[in-house]
C-alpha positions as CSV (number, residue, x, y, z in Angstrom):
1,M,-13.2,4.5,-17.2
2,T,-15.7,6.7,-18.9
3,P,-18.9,5.5,-20.6
4,H,-17.2,6.1,-23.9
5,D,-14.2,3.9,-22.9
6,R,-16.6,1.2,-21.8
7,K,-18.4,1.2,-25.1
8,H,-15.0,1.2,-26.9
9,H,-13.8,-1.8,-25.0
10,D,-17.1,-3.7,-25.5
11,M,-17.3,-3.0,-29.2
12,T,-13.7,-3.6,-30.2
13,Q,-12.7,-7.0,-29.1
14,R,-11.2,-8.8,-32.1
15,H,-9.3,-11.8,-33.1
16,G,-9.1,-13.2,-29.6
17,D,-6.8,-10.4,-28.4
18,T,-6.5,-10.5,-24.6
19,I,-4.6,-8.9,-21.8
20,F,-3.6,-11.3,-19.0
21,L,-2.2,-11.2,-15.5
22,R,-0.5,-14.3,-14.1
23,G,0.4,-15.1,-10.5
24,L,-1.0,-12.0,-8.8
25,E,-0.5,-12.8,-5.1
26,V,-2.9,-11.4,-2.5
27,E,-3.2,-12.0,1.3
28,C,-6.8,-12.2,2.4
29,I,-9.2,-13.9,4.8
30,I,-10.6,-17.0,2.9
31,G,-12.0,-20.3,4.2
32,V,-14.7,-22.0,6.2
33,N,-12.6,-23.3,9.1
34,E,-12.3,-21.3,12.3
35,W,-8.5,-21.0,12.0
36,E,-8.8,-19.7,8.4
37,R,-11.0,-16.9,9.6
38,R,-8.3,-15.7,12.0
39,V,-5.2,-15.5,9.7
40,K,-4.7,-14.1,6.3
41,Q,-3.8,-16.6,3.6
42,R,-2.2,-16.2,0.2
43,V,-4.2,-16.7,-3.0
44,V,-2.8,-16.6,-6.5
45,I,-4.9,-15.0,-9.2
46,D,-4.7,-15.3,-13.0
47,L,-6.9,-13.0,-15.1
48,E,-7.7,-12.6,-18.8
49,L,-9.7,-9.8,-20.4
50,P,-10.4,-8.9,-24.0
51,V,-8.8,-6.0,-25.8
52,D,-8.2,-4.7,-29.3
53,C,-4.5,-4.9,-29.6
54,A,-4.5,-3.5,-33.1
55,R,-6.1,-0.2,-32.1
56,A,-3.9,0.1,-29.0
57,A,-0.7,-0.6,-31.1
58,A,-1.7,1.8,-33.9
59,R,-2.0,4.8,-31.5
60,D,0.4,3.5,-28.9
61,D,-1.9,5.0,-26.2
62,I,-3.0,3.3,-23.0
63,A,-6.4,4.9,-23.4
64,D,-7.0,2.3,-26.2
65,T,-6.5,-0.7,-24.1
66,V,-7.2,-2.1,-20.6
67,D,-4.7,-0.8,-18.1
68,Y,-3.4,-4.0,-16.5
69,G,-1.8,-2.0,-13.7
70,R,-5.2,-0.6,-12.8
71,V,-6.7,-4.1,-13.0
72,A,-4.1,-5.5,-10.7
73,E,-4.5,-2.7,-8.1
74,T,-8.3,-3.1,-8.3
75,V,-8.1,-6.8,-7.7
76,K,-5.5,-6.6,-4.9
77,D,-7.5,-3.9,-3.1
78,F,-10.8,-5.8,-3.4
79,V,-9.5,-9.3,-2.5
80,G,-7.2,-8.0,0.2
81,A,-10.0,-6.3,2.0
82,S,-12.4,-9.3,1.6
83,S,-13.4,-12.0,4.0
84,F,-15.0,-14.7,1.9
85,M,-15.8,-18.2,3.1
86,L,-15.6,-19.7,-0.4
87,V,-13.1,-19.2,-3.2
88,E,-16.1,-19.5,-5.6
89,T,-17.6,-16.4,-4.0
90,M,-14.3,-14.5,-4.3
91,A,-13.9,-15.4,-8.0
92,E,-17.6,-14.6,-8.8
93,R,-17.5,-11.2,-7.1
94,T,-14.1,-10.3,-8.5
95,A,-15.2,-11.1,-12.0
96,L,-18.3,-9.0,-11.7
97,L,-16.2,-6.1,-10.2
98,L,-14.0,-6.2,-13.3
99,L,-16.9,-6.3,-15.7
100,R,-18.4,-3.3,-14.0
101,G,-15.2,-1.3,-13.6
102,F,-13.5,-1.9,-16.9
103,G,-16.4,-2.3,-19.3
104,V,-15.0,-5.4,-20.9
105,A,-17.2,-8.0,-22.7
106,W,-15.9,-10.9,-20.5
107,V,-13.4,-11.9,-17.9
108,R,-11.7,-15.2,-17.1
109,I,-10.4,-15.7,-13.6
110,H,-8.5,-18.5,-12.0
111,I,-7.8,-18.4,-8.2
112,D,-5.4,-20.9,-6.5
113,K,-5.4,-21.4,-2.8
114,P,-2.0,-22.9,-2.2
115,G,-1.6,-25.4,0.7
116,A,-5.3,-25.8,1.2
117,V,-5.1,-29.6,0.7
118,R,-2.2,-31.6,2.0
119,G,-0.4,-33.2,-0.9
120,A,-1.8,-30.8,-3.5
121,R,0.2,-27.8,-4.7
122,A,-3.0,-25.8,-4.8
123,V,-6.8,-26.0,-5.1
124,G,-9.0,-23.3,-6.5
125,I,-11.6,-22.2,-9.0
126,A,-11.7,-21.1,-12.6
127,L,-14.6,-19.3,-14.2
128,E,-15.6,-17.0,-17.0
129,R,-18.2,-14.3,-16.8
130,T,-19.7,-12.0,-19.4
131,R,-21.7,-8.8,-19.6
132,D,-24.9,-11.0,-19.6
133,D,-23.9,-12.4,-16.3
134,L,-23.4,-8.9,-15.0
135,A,-26.9,-7.9,-16.1
136,A,-28.3,-11.0,-14.4
137,A,-26.6,-10.1,-11.2
138,G,-28.2,-6.7,-11.3
139,G,-25.3,-4.6,-12.2
């Protein structure tokens, strides 16, 4: 994404328009237990990012929106290559990566770790980060 595209996405969020991805499954190393460090586990990621749907719809051009295919590949590549101890760290770093890479004003991320706790369908983390959080993180 060019600097012009970043500015465009930052400045044009309107009316709560969002792009979302639900149920993005990625195999990765995640966990604090020794056995978790030896075998890849599945995490399920939901994302939400702001867009200006009116502009994108008016021109019918992907350049006027956030390319959710690129978002999905970016997240899959990053998380799949990661080796985090905590889901919190994975969520934080993924959110900051998306803020940097796609120039959006904010990102919401929800990561489920299915099967982590017996009797629970999943455990995980949900967070929202903004451009201010990116600046505070030095980036």
